[in-house]
N, C-alpha and C positions, 0 to 999 in steps of 0.2 A: 676745256674739259667737257667731253660729251659722254652720254651713256651712263652717267653716275651722278646721283644727287647727293651733295654733301650738306649736312645740316649745320656743321660748325667747323670753322677754321680759326685757330688762334696761335699767336707767336709765344714761344717760350725761349727767350734768348735768341740763338741762331737757328733754332729748330721750329717746326710748325707742328701743332697738335691738330689732327683732323679726324672727323667722325661723320657718320652718315645718319642713322636713324636715332632720334632721341628715345630713351627708354621711359622717360617721365618728364613732364613739364610742370613747374610750379610757378604761379604768378599771384599777384595780389596788390592791393593799394591800401594805404593807411595802416591800420593795425594788422591786416592780413598780410601786408608786405613783410612785417617782422616775423610772422609765423612762417612764411616761405623761407626767409633767411635761416631760421632755426632748423627747418627741415634740411636745407642744404648743408648745414654745419654737421649733421649727423652722419654724413658719409657720401662718397661718390664723386665723380668728376662732372662739373657743370660749366656751361658757357651761357652767358646772358648779360643782362643789364640791370642797373638800378637807376631809375629815372630821377632827374633833378628834382621833380615835384615831390619826392618823398620828404624833402626838406620841410614841407608844410607840416608834416606829422611830427617832426623833430623839434622845430623851433616855434610851433603853434602860430604860423603865419596865416592870416586870413586870405581868402581867395577872391581877388578882384578881376583876374584875367580869364579869358575864354579858353576852355579846354576843347579845342577843335579837332584833335587827333584821337583822343581817348586811348592813350597808351597806359597800361598798368604801371604802377610804381616800381614793381620788381617782376622780372620774368627770366627764368633760367631753365635750360634744358639739361637733363642728366644723360650722359652717354656712357654705356658700359663697355663699348669697344672703341678705343682711341688709338690711332696710329701716330707715331712720332716720325716725321720725315725731315730731311735736310733741305730738300728742294721741292717746291710745288710743281705739279704737272702743268701742261698747257691747258688753259681755259678757252672755251669758245669765246669768240669776239663778241663784244657788246653789240647787239643787233642794231640798235638805234641809240643815238645820244639823248641825253635828257632834254636838250633844247633850252628855251628861254625860261626864266624864273620870274616870280613876283616876290617882292620883299615886304615883310611886315612893317617896315619903316621906310619912309622916303628919306632922302638926304636932309631935307629941311626938318622933318620930325626928329630925326636922330640928333641934329644940332640942338634942337629945343631940349631934348632929354639930357644932353651933355650939360647944357646951361643949368638945368634943374639940379643935376648932381653937383655941379660946382657951388650952387647955393647951399646945398646940404653940407659940403665940405667947409665952406666959409663959416657956417653956423656951428661947426664942431660936432655935428651929428654923426659923421662918418669920416673915415680917412681914405677910403678907396671904395669904388662901386664898379662892379663889372656890368657893362651894358651890352646887350646882344640884340641881334635881329635875326630873322629866319627867312630863308629862301624856300619857295614852294615850286615844285615842278609838277605839272599835271599829267604825269605818267609814272608808272613804277616798273622798271625793267626787271629782268631776271636777276636776283640778288647775287648768284654765283658769277654771272657774267660781269656784273657791276664790280664785284670784289676783284675779279681778274683784271679788268681794265684799270682799276685803281692801283693795285699792287705792281702792275707792270711799269707804270709811269710815275708812281709816287710811293715807293717802298717806305714803310714806317715801322718803328720798333714795336708798336702795339697793333699791327694789322689784325683785323678780326672780322669774322662773318658769324652772325647769329641768326638762326631761323628756329621756328618752334612747331613745325608740322601742323597737324589738324587742331592742336590745342589753341593756337593763336594764328589762324589762317590770315595770310596777307601781310603779316608783320615780320619785318626783317631789319637787321642793323648791319651796316657795312662801315667799318671804321678804319681810318689811317691815322689814329691818334699818336702824337709824339710824346705824350705826357703821362708819367706814372702817377696814378692816384694812390694806390696801396699795393705794395709788394710784400707778401707775407711768406715767411719760411720758418715754420715752427712758431716760436714766440717772437722772432725778430720781425719788425715791421719797418717799412721805409716809404716815404712819400717824396716826390721830386717835383715841386711846383714850378711851372713856367710863368715867369712874369718878365716881359720885355721881348719885343719882336721887331726885327728890322731887316731890310734887304742887304745892309752892309754890316759885316761883323765888327769892323773897327769902330764904327759909329756906335753900335750897341754896347761894346765893351766900355766905352768912356762916357756913356749916357748917365748923368746924375739922376734924371727922372726915372729911368728904368731901374736903377739900383735902389732908389728909395721905394719904388713900387714893389720890387722883389723882397726887400727887407720886411715890409709890412705883411706880406703874405707868408713869409717864413715864420714870423712871430705868431701868426694865426695858426699855421700848421703845427708849430711846437705846442701851442696851447691845446689844440685838438688832440694830438697824440698823448699829451700829458694827462688827459682824463682817464686813459686806459692803460698806460705804461707804468712800469715800476718807477718809483721815485728816484730821480737822478739819472735815469737811463736815457732820456731824450737828449739828443745832441744834433747840432748842425754839422754834418759831415763835410759839406762843401757849399760854397757860396759864390754866386755870380759866374758859374761856368757857362761858356758859350757853346751851344750845340748847333750844328749846321744841318739843314734839311734842304730839299730841292727848292730853290728860289728864295729862301729866307733863313734867318738865324734866330735862335732863342736864347734868353738868359735863364739858366736853370740852377736851382739850389737843391740840396738833399738834406732831409731831416730823418733821423733814425731813432728807434727806441725798442725796448723790450716789453712786450705785453705782459700784464699781470696774469697769473695762472688761471684766474677765474673768468677771463674775458673770452667771450665767444664772438662769432661773426656778426651777429645782430648788434652786440654791444659796440664793436669796433665801428660799424657803419653809423650808429647813433652818435658816436663821439666825433666823427670826422666829416659827416655829410651835411650839406652838399660840399664838394671840394672847395678848399680855401681860395684857389687861384681863379675860380669862376664865380665867386660871390664878392668878397671884399671884407672890410673890417670897420666896425665890429659886426660880426656875422648876423645876429638877430635884426639889427636895425637895417642892415644892407638888404636882407631878404625882403623886408617890408618895402624898401625903396624900389627894388626891382619889380615887385608886384604892382606898384603904382605906375612905373614908367614903361614897362613892356606890355604890349596889347594882348599877347597870347602866352599860354604856358610853354615852357621850354621842352617838356617831355623828356626824351632820352638825352637830348643835347645838354651838355654841361653836367650830366650825371656821371655814371661809371659803366664801363663795358669791359668784358674780359672773361677769365676763367678762374674756377675755384676747384682745387683738388682737396676735398675735405679729409680723405683718408690719409694723405701725407702732410696735412696742415700747410699746404702751399697755395698761394693765389697770386694772380697778377691782374689787377683791375686798373684800366687806364681812364683818365678823364675823357669823357665822350665829346671831344672836340674833333674837328676834321672828320665828321661822322655823318653818314647818310642814313636816314630812317625811312623805310618803306612802310606805308600803312594806307589802307583804304583806296588803293589804286593811285596814290600820289607818292612823291618823294620829297623829303624835307632835309634841309641842310642849314645849320646855324653857324653864325660867325659873330665875334664880338671882341671886346677888349676892356681893360681896366681903366677907369677914369680917376685921375688924381688932380691935385690942386692946380698944377701947371699944364693940364691937358688942354688941347685946342680941338674944336669939333672937326675941322677939316682934316687934321692929321689923324684923328681917331677913325673917321670914316675911311680914309685911305688905308689904314692898317687893316680894317676888315676886308677891304678889297684885295690887299696883298695876301692875306691868309687864305682867301677863297680861290684866287685866280688859277693856280696850277692844278688844284684838285678838280675844279670845274672843267678845266680844259681836258683833263685826263678822261672824263666821262662824257665828253661832247655836250657840255652845259655852259651856259653863260647867263650873266645877270642883265636883265632888262630893266628899263626905267619904268617899272610898274609897281604898284603897291597892292598887296594881296588883302582881300577881305577875309575874315575868319570863316 
């Protein structure tokens, strides 16, 4: 696409919602983040993100990790002129690939972290802990070109582009997330956690480990929605469905409920954030474990990204995985997986590589054997 700058692109089922210039941008961290969510709830169509690190303000987790990117906890742009299209136009080709990356964890350090989590599991402190690492690329391409390259080769149910104009210059999010965090339609709310990833669908379908991992996260999602839904309305609509994506397969379950009449957007986020599938169980203890094990803050990665139509009480927020974040002239891409009692470090590292491989290839990127310093 040339000659036109789009500020936001987001999927709504089989259609795309596209917009150019934001009429307003709201952002904030900590308490200010919830004030921003309250403003969004008052009306308008918004596209943006909720960073994973907002979880610190919800669960009162101390901060031991480095905040090297300085992303706000919440950032959304409001658009007054939104087009609905069935097919996206041609995008200009990505001028240069992202090239080599540096990881926040070496393979050896990742193995040590897996061992530390297994000790927590054996001690009964946790049942599952999501462990992640982040790749850093020392360049930030045009976000529209990056979105085009990604969607051409890696179409995703929650493809999304977020930019914020002069309000947050240099910050953009380009996502190919496959995972529904919150789908809201009136008072009906749905979450579809992914737990279980493999290159072979048959192997995944019969994996006792992945089924156990999935059930634990479904229980956590049910508990989260139960805080804000009408009594008795929360149900598991489906369990252990296999969804296929380019190069891999996921095990997905669906949890639904009916929001209480007094629940607003900020209340819903407080009850469910950070997403169950990218934390673990029990959530407060797991968040403290993640803080101790991971060297840098996750930022947007493992948060939520997508759109909110406050006028129609509709929203679709995806878990911010398979997501590139552009900030400060660099690009960041996170990858991780859930660690349970029978996890093995080598297999967990290989799963992170599997999740990243095709997306990196789509944008001319690759993982180098280097460890990034904050």
